[in-house]
C-alpha positions in Angstrom: 0.0 0.0 0.0 1.3 3.5 -0.8 2.2 5.4 2.3 -0.2 8.2 3.1 1.2 11.5 4.4 0.5 15.2 4.4 3.8 17.1 4.0 2.3 20.4 4.9 4.5 23.3 6.1 4.9 23.2 9.9 5.4 26.6 11.7 8.7 26.9 13.5 10.7 24.3 11.5 13.2 26.9 10.4 13.9 28.1 14.0 16.9 27.1 16.1 17.2 23.3 16.1 18.6 23.5 19.7 15.3 24.7 21.1 13.1 23.2 23.8 9.7 24.0 25.3 11.6 26.0 28.0 13.7 28.1 25.5 10.6 28.8 23.5 9.0 30.1 26.7 11.9 32.5 27.1 11.3 33.8 23.6 7.6 34.4 24.1 8.3 36.1 27.5 10.3 38.7 25.6 7.6 39.1 23.0 4.4 38.8 25.0 5.6 40.0 28.4 2.7 40.9 30.6 0.0 39.1 28.5 -1.5 36.1 30.3 0.2 32.8 29.4 -1.6 30.3 31.6 -4.8 30.4 33.6 -6.0 27.7 36.0 -9.7 27.7 36.9 -9.9 26.6 40.5 -13.4 25.2 41.2 -12.8 24.2 44.7 -15.4 26.0 46.8 -16.8 28.0 43.9 -19.1 27.0 41.0 -17.7 29.5 38.5 -14.0 28.9 39.3 -11.4 31.2 40.7 -8.9 32.2 38.0 -5.2 31.8 38.9 -3.0 33.4 36.2 0.6 33.8 35.2 1.8 36.2 32.5 4.5 35.0 30.1 7.1 37.0 32.1 5.9 35.6 35.4 5.9 32.1 34.1 9.4 32.5 32.7 10.7 33.9 36.0 9.2 31.1 38.0 10.5 28.4 35.7 14.0 29.9 36.0 13.6 29.7 39.8 12.6 26.0 39.7 15.4 25.3 37.2 18.0 27.0 39.4 17.0 24.9 42.5 16.7 21.7 40.5 20.1 22.0 38.8 21.7 22.3 42.3 20.2 18.9 43.2 20.2 16.8 40.0 22.6 16.5 37.1 21.5 16.9 33.5 19.8 13.7 32.3 18.6 12.7 35.7 14.9 12.3 36.2 12.6 14.9 37.9 9.1 13.6 38.6 6.2 16.0 38.9 3.8 14.9 41.6 1.2 17.6 41.8 -2.4 18.3 41.0 -3.6 20.2 37.9 -2.5 23.8 38.4 -0.2 26.6 37.2 2.4 25.1 39.5 2.3 21.9 37.5 3.3 23.9 34.4 6.0 25.7 36.3 7.4 22.4 37.6 7.4 20.6 34.3 9.1 23.5 32.4 11.5 24.1 35.2 12.8 20.5 35.0 13.3 20.8 31.2 15.1 24.2 31.5 17.5 22.6 34.0 18.3 19.9 31.5 16.6 17.2 33.5 14.4 14.5 32.2 10.9 15.5 33.3 8.5 12.7 34.3 4.9 14.1 34.4 2.9 12.2 37.0 0.3 13.0 39.6 -0.1 13.6 43.3 -0.4 10.5 45.5 -4.1 11.3 46.4 -5.4 10.4 42.9 -8.0 7.7 43.8 -7.1 4.2 42.7 -3.7 4.9 41.2 -1.3 4.5 44.1 0.0 1.2 42.7 0.6 2.7 39.3 2.4 5.7 40.9 4.7 3.4 43.0 5.5 1.2 40.0 6.3 4.2 37.8 8.6 5.8 40.3 10.4 2.5 40.7 10.8 2.3 37.0 12.2 5.9 36.3 14.1 6.3 39.6 13.9 10.1 39.9 16.6 12.0 41.6 14.1 14.8 42.3 10.4 15.2 42.9 8.7 18.5 42.2 5.4 19.2 44.0 3.6 22.0 45.9 3.3 23.1 49.5 -0.3 21.8 49.6 0.8 18.3 48.6 4.3 18.0 50.0 3.2 16.2 53.2 1.3 13.6 51.2 4.2 13.2 48.8 6.7 12.7 51.6 4.5 10.2 53.3 4.1 8.2 50.0 7.8 8.3 49.3 8.6 7.1 52.8 7.0 3.7 51.9 9.2 3.4 48.8 12.9 2.6 48.3 15.5 5.3 48.9 14.2 8.6 48.3 14.6 11.5 45.9 14.9 15.1 47.0 11.5 16.8 47.3 10.9 20.4 46.4 7.8 22.5 46.6 7.9 24.8 43.6 5.6 27.4 45.0 7.8 27.9 48.1 11.0 29.0 46.4 12.6 32.4 46.6 13.0 34.0 43.2 16.3 33.2 41.5 18.5 35.7 39.6 18.2 35.6 35.8 20.9 33.5 34.1 21.7 32.0 30.7 20.8 28.4 30.3 22.6 26.1 27.8 20.7 25.2 24.6 19.7 21.5 24.7 20.9 18.8 22.3 17.8 18.2 20.2 18.2 14.5 20.6 18.5 14.7 24.4 15.6 13.3 26.3 13.0 15.9 27.2 10.6 13.8 29.2 9.2 10.3 29.8 5.5 9.9 28.9 4.1 7.0 30.9 1.2 5.2 29.3 -2.0 4.4 31.1 -1.5 0.6 31.0 -1.1 -2.0 33.7 0.2 -0.8 37.0 2.4 -3.8 37.2 4.3 -2.9 34.1 4.6 0.8 33.5 6.0 1.8 30.2 7.7 5.2 29.8 8.0 6.5 26.2 11.3 8.3 25.7 10.7 11.6 24.0 13.4 13.9 22.9 13.3 17.7 22.4 13.1 17.0 18.7 10.2 14.6 19.0 8.2 17.0 21.3 8.7 20.2 19.2 8.0 18.3 16.0 4.6 17.1 17.3 3.7 20.3 18.9 4.4 22.1 15.6 2.3 19.4 13.8 -0.5 20.1 16.2 -0.3 23.8 15.7 -0.5 23.3 11.9 -3.4 20.9 12.2 -5.6 23.0 14.5 -5.0 26.4 13.1 -3.0 28.0 15.8 -2.3 31.7 15.7 -0.5 33.6 18.5 -2.7 36.1 20.3 -5.7 34.8 18.4 -6.2 31.3 19.5 -5.9 29.7 22.9 -6.2 26.2 24.3 -8.8 25.1 26.9 -8.3 21.8 28.6 -9.5 19.7 31.5 -7.4 16.7 30.4 -4.8 15.7 33.0 -1.3 17.2 32.3 0.3 13.8 32.9 -1.6 12.4 29.9 0.0 12.7 26.4 -2.8 14.8 24.9 -3.3 16.9 28.1 0.4 17.8 28.1 0.7 18.8 24.5 -2.6 20.7 24.5 -2.0 22.4 27.8 1.8 23.1 27.6 3.5 21.9 24.4 1.4 23.6 21.7 1.1 26.9 23.7 4.9 27.1 24.1 5.4 26.5 20.4 2.5 28.7 19.2 2.6 31.5 21.7 -0.9 30.7 22.9 -2.6 31.3 26.2 -3.6 28.1 28.0 -6.7 27.7 30.2 -6.7 24.7 32.5 -9.1 23.1 34.9 -9.1 19.9 36.9 -10.7 16.7 35.4 -12.9 16.3 38.5 -14.3 19.8 37.9 -15.4 18.7 34.5 -16.9 15.5 35.7 -18.8 17.2 38.5 -20.2 19.8 36.1 -19.4 19.5 32.4 -20.8 22.9 31.6 -17.7 24.4 33.2 -15.6 23.2 30.2 -18.1 24.7 27.8 -18.3 28.0 29.7 -14.5 28.2 29.6 -14.7 27.6 25.8 -17.2 30.4 25.5 -15.0 32.8 27.5 -12.0 32.1 25.3 -12.4 33.4 21.7 -10.5 31.2 19.3 -10.5 28.2 21.6 -8.9 24.9 20.7 -9.8 21.9 22.9 -9.8 18.1 23.1 -11.6 15.3 24.8 -12.2 11.6 24.5 -15.5 10.5 22.8 -17.3 9.9 26.1 -16.9 13.5 27.2 -19.0 14.8 24.3 -21.9 12.5 25.0 -21.5 13.4 28.7 -21.9 17.1 28.0 -24.9 16.5 25.7 -26.7 14.5 28.5 -25.7 16.5 31.5 -25.7 20.2 30.5 -29.1 21.7 31.3 -31.1 24.2 29.2 -30.5 26.8 31.8 -26.7 26.3 31.6 -26.9 26.5 27.8 -28.2 30.0 28.0 -24.8 31.1 29.1 -22.9 29.5 26.3 -21.5 31.1 23.1 -19.7 28.5 21.1 -19.6 30.1 17.7 -16.0 31.3 18.2 -14.6 27.8 18.9 -11.9 26.9 16.4 -11.3 23.2 16.9 -12.8 20.5 19.2 -10.6 17.4 18.9 -12.3 14.0 19.4 -9.7 11.3 20.0 -8.1 8.7 22.3 -11.0 6.2 21.9 -13.3 5.2 19.1 -15.2 8.2 17.7 -18.8 7.2 17.5 -21.1 8.9 14.9 -24.0 8.9 17.3 -22.0 10.8 19.9 -21.0 13.5 17.3 -24.6 13.9 16.3 -25.8 14.1 19.9 -23.3 16.7 20.8 -23.8 18.9 17.8 -27.6 18.7 18.1 -27.4 19.6 21.8 -25.3 22.7 21.3 -26.3 24.0 17.8 -28.5 26.6 19.6 -25.3 27.8 21.3 -23.6 28.6 18.0 -21.6 25.4 17.7 -20.5 24.8 14.1 -20.3 21.1 13.0 -17.0 21.7 11.1 -15.1 22.5 14.3 -15.5 18.9 15.5 -12.2 17.3 14.4 -11.7 13.5 14.6 -8.2 12.6 15.5 -5.9 9.6 16.0 -2.7 9.4 18.1 -0.7 7.7 20.8 2.0 8.4 23.4 4.6 6.6 21.4 4.3 9.2 18.6 4.3 12.0 21.3 0.5 12.2 20.7 -0.9 13.4 17.4 -0.7 11.2 14.3 -3.7 12.2 12.0 -6.7 14.5 12.0 -9.8 15.1 9.9 -9.7 18.0 7.5 -10.5 21.5 8.8 -13.6 23.3 7.7 -15.9 20.3 7.2 -17.3 17.5 9.3 -15.3 14.3 9.5 -16.3 11.7 6.9 -18.4 8.8 8.0 -18.5 5.5 6.1 -20.6 2.4 6.8 -18.7 -0.8 6.1 -20.0 -4.4 5.9 -19.5 -5.8 9.4 -18.6 -9.3 8.5 -16.2 -8.3 5.7 -14.6 -5.7 8.1 -14.1 -8.5 10.7 -12.5 -10.6 7.9 -10.1 -7.8 7.1 -11.7 -5.9 4.2 -13.3 -2.5 4.3 -16.3 -2.6 1.9 -19.0 0.1 2.0 -22.5 -1.2 2.7 -26.0 0.0 3.4 -25.8 -1.3 7.0 -23.0 -2.5 9.3 -20.3 -0.7 11.2 -20.1 3.0 10.7 -16.7 4.4 11.2 -15.5 8.0 11.5 -12.5 9.1 9.5 -9.4 10.2 11.4 -8.3 12.1 8.4 -4.7 12.3 7.2 -1.3 12.5 9.0 0.2 15.9 9.5 4.0 16.1 8.8 4.5 12.3 9.2 3.7 9.0 7.4 1.2 6.2 8.0 1.0 2.8 6.5 -1.2 -0.3 7.1 0.9 -3.5 7.6 0.4 -7.1 8.2 0.9 -7.3 12.0 2.9 -10.5 11.7 5.0 -10.1 8.6 5.1 -6.3 8.5 4.4 -6.3 4.8 2.3 -3.4 3.5 -1.3 -4.1 2.8 -3.4 -2.8 -0.1 -5.8 0.1 0.3 -9.0 -1.2 1.8 -7.3 -4.0 3.8 -7.4 -3.9 7.6 -4.1 -4.3 9.3 -1.8 -2.7 11.9 -1.4 1.0 11.8 2.3 1.9 11.6 3.7 5.4 11.9 6.9 7.2 10.9 8.1 10.7 11.4 10.2 13.0 13.6 7.6 12.9 16.4 8.0 9.2 17.0 9.8 8.5 20.4 13.0 6.6 20.8 11.6 3.6 22.7 10.5 2.6 26.2 12.6 3.7 29.2 14.9 0.9 30.4 13.5 -1.9 28.2 14.0 -3.6 24.8 11.8 -1.7 22.4 12.9 -3.3 19.1 9.5 -5.1 18.6 7.7 -1.7 18.6 10.1 1.0 17.4 12.3 1.3 14.3 10.8 -1.5 12.3 11.7 -2.0 8.7 11.6 -0.9 6.0 13.8 2.0 6.8 13.3 5.4 5.2 16.0 5.8 2.6 16.3 9.6 3.3 16.2 9.7 7.1 17.0 6.1 8.1 14.0 6.0 10.3 11.9 2.9 10.7 8.3 2.4 11.6 6.4 2.5 14.9 4.1 -0.5 15.4 1.1 1.0 17.1 -0.8 -2.1 18.1 -3.9 -0.4 16.6 -5.9 -1.8 13.7 -7.0 0.4 10.9 -7.6 0.8 7.2 -6.9 3.4 4.6 -10.0 4.1 2.5 -10.1 6.7 -0.2 -6.9 8.2 1.2 -8.1 8.6 4.8 -7.4 6.6 7.9 -10.1 4.8 9.7 -9.3 3.1 13.0 -11.1 -0.2 13.6 -9.8 -1.2 17.0 -6.8 -2.5 19.0 -5.0 -5.8 18.3 -5.0 -6.8 21.9 -8.7 -5.9 22.3 -9.9 -7.9 19.4 -12.3 -10.7 20.5 -11.7 -13.9 18.4 -14.3 -16.6 19.1 -14.7 -19.7 16.9 -12.3 -18.2 14.4 -14.3 -15.0 13.9 -13.1 -11.5 14.7 -15.3 -9.2 16.7 -14.6 -5.6 17.4 -15.4 -4.8 21.1 -16.8 -1.3 20.4 -19.4 -2.8 18.1 -20.7 -5.2 20.8 -20.5 -2.4 23.4 -22.7 -0.2 21.3 -25.3 -2.9 21.0 -25.2 -3.5 24.8 -25.6 0.2 25.6 -28.8 0.5 23.4 -30.7 -1.3 26.2 -32.5 1.1 28.5 -31.3 -0.8 31.6 -27.6 -0.1 30.8 -25.9 3.1 31.8 -24.6 4.9 28.7 -20.8 4.6 28.0 -20.3 2.0 30.7 -19.8 -1.3 28.8 -16.5 -3.1 28.4 -16.2 -6.2 26.2 -13.1 -8.4 26.5 -11.9 -11.9 25.8 -10.8 -14.5 28.3 -9.3 -18.0 27.8 -11.5 -21.0 28.7 -11.1 -24.8 28.3 -13.1 -24.5 25.0 -11.0 -21.6 23.6 -11.4 -17.8 23.8 -14.8 -16.5 25.0 -16.4 -13.0 25.3 -17.3 -11.3 28.5 -19.1 -8.0 29.0 -19.0 -5.8 32.1 -21.5 -3.0 32.4 -23.2 -0.6 34.8 -26.9 -0.6 35.4 -28.6 2.6 34.5 -29.1 5.0 37.3 -32.5 4.7 38.9 -33.3 1.7 36.8 -35.7 -0.8 38.3 -35.2 -3.4 35.6 -34.6 -7.0 36.8 -30.9 -7.8 36.4 -31.7 -11.3 35.1 -34.0 -9.9 32.4 -31.4 -7.3 31.4 -28.8 -10.1 31.0 -31.1 -12.3 29.0 -32.0 -9.4 26.7 -28.4 -8.5 26.2 -27.4 -12.1 25.4 -30.2 -12.2 22.8 -29.3 -8.9 21.2 -25.6 -9.7 20.9 -26.4 -13.1 19.5 -28.8 -11.7 16.9 -26.6 -8.7 16.0 -23.2 -10.2 16.0 -23.6 -14.0 15.9 -21.7 -14.2 19.2 -22.6 -16.1 22.4 -21.5 -14.1 25.5 -19.7 -16.3 28.1 -20.6 -14.0 30.9 -22.5 -10.7 31.6 -21.4 -8.8 34.7 -23.8 -6.1 35.8 -22.4 -3.6 38.3 -23.6 -0.5 40.1 -23.0 2.9 38.5 -19.4 3.9 38.7 -18.1 0.4 39.3 -16.6 -0.5 35.9 -12.8 0.2 35.9 -11.8 3.4 34.2 -8.6 5.4 33.5 -7.7 8.5 35.4 -9.4 10.6 32.6 -12.7 8.7 32.9 -12.4 6.4 29.9 -13.5 2.7 30.2 -10.4 0.5 30.5 -11.0 -2.9 28.9 -7.5 -4.1 30.1 -8.3 -3.3 33.7 -11.8 -4.8 33.4 -10.3 -8.0 32.2 -7.7 -8.1 34.9 -10.3 -7.4 37.6 -12.6 -10.0 36.2 -9.9 -12.7 36.2 -8.9 -11.7 39.8 -12.5 -12.1 40.9 -12.9 -8.4 41.8 -15.8 -7.8 39.5 -17.6 -10.9 40.7 -17.5 -9.5 44.3 -19.4 -6.4 43.1 -21.8 -8.1 40.7 -25.5 -7.2 41.0 -28.3 -9.8 41.0 
């Protein structure tokens, strides 16, 4: 298959190659000075949020202060972990570590519910010399670190006396900027090694894709800053594009999704992103009274990515907020992953993302053929400044257009590998690019190129194979969630091994205030899945609302669901 790419000009590619997010901050501080660089909307104790701001000059000065203190503790190349909540201090800590020449490790405070094991495993993996936190969290951080092996130095970035200005050396573009830990198993954390070259390349690609203009556009985000998209949207792209950044805590969004939309309304030229579930969540939870305060006509881009983009969700969101001035063309379907820094491809600007219905059986067999009914997929567009090919996941050979295979990515934004582990099975796979010598990243995602656009069909490890037939879990989940007794966006389908081979299990949450009999719901779901997909469900686990395992950003985690099921944890909470 011919490689698809979009070699569009990327802003900033002609600038100093020895730049970093921190050196770019210094440049914008000189240009934009007392204009606001970052705002954190603190919703603790107030519905509308208390704005905490830093100008470009203030941010630059505080970053220098953190860098000065950090460089006296750790040597260049040593790790500095950020253990803090969403705040302007998080931005200061992250950029301070980079300015000092350290390898930043964006993480989270120990109080994040349900993630203590992941945090402990990640710290053990990256072995930081320094931990950057805040005065409000330093006691909890010290208590957490006391239970771990020999400890790093701990610094509260909001308690430092200002440091004198100084010149900082320009970084080697191939030096490591930060480690982006993926949201996988807590037992086996994987930190993607990203260089300054990788980060700036992807931030520039994002600025190109989403129409960034300094002083005209801004980013608005509730995504955690320790997530790949949250970090690039909240810090990376603003540093490259000279944009103001507006942040809020993920919990503030989950408590009241209208807060995100009000922040978009108050930020002309806003660019934002969220996983698919968040758009449906807004449509169902934002009241008519709250809509009266919204003005969404000036939004530039709303990125929908990080999980399957569902046509029904797009329609529901657009219908719900059309009266608030929302334009359908600002909804941008996107594909990316941490191993490529974050962004890989995005649907075209100025028009709604393309939707194509493919024959479900043929798609499961590996061929994308349009049909009157079946699986409707939303295009993730074309790559920006990089290359994408569809390959046989076993042989690596390129597949023809219209054939389903593993998505492979090449470009300057692709990371160097996983920290401290052999990454040859994932990074740098042949064939090598004759001009750059770069290989391909095996994403583990399944997809197809149809009419020159990328459509993501699922993940290799999530594919459910029963009796020799492939089933995409998102298709089954959509069927399950059509039942009135099932809470929307709560189903997870996964495969387990049995004596008779692989079998399918679904875990789901009962709809709030539902009085439906659990046994009747289970029977109805078995019948619907059997009729719609020709699949017999091995087990259906009905849980109370909020009990299906999710990631820290609120997405359903099939991997964690499967692990909890096999460990017997889901059975302990089963209803009925």
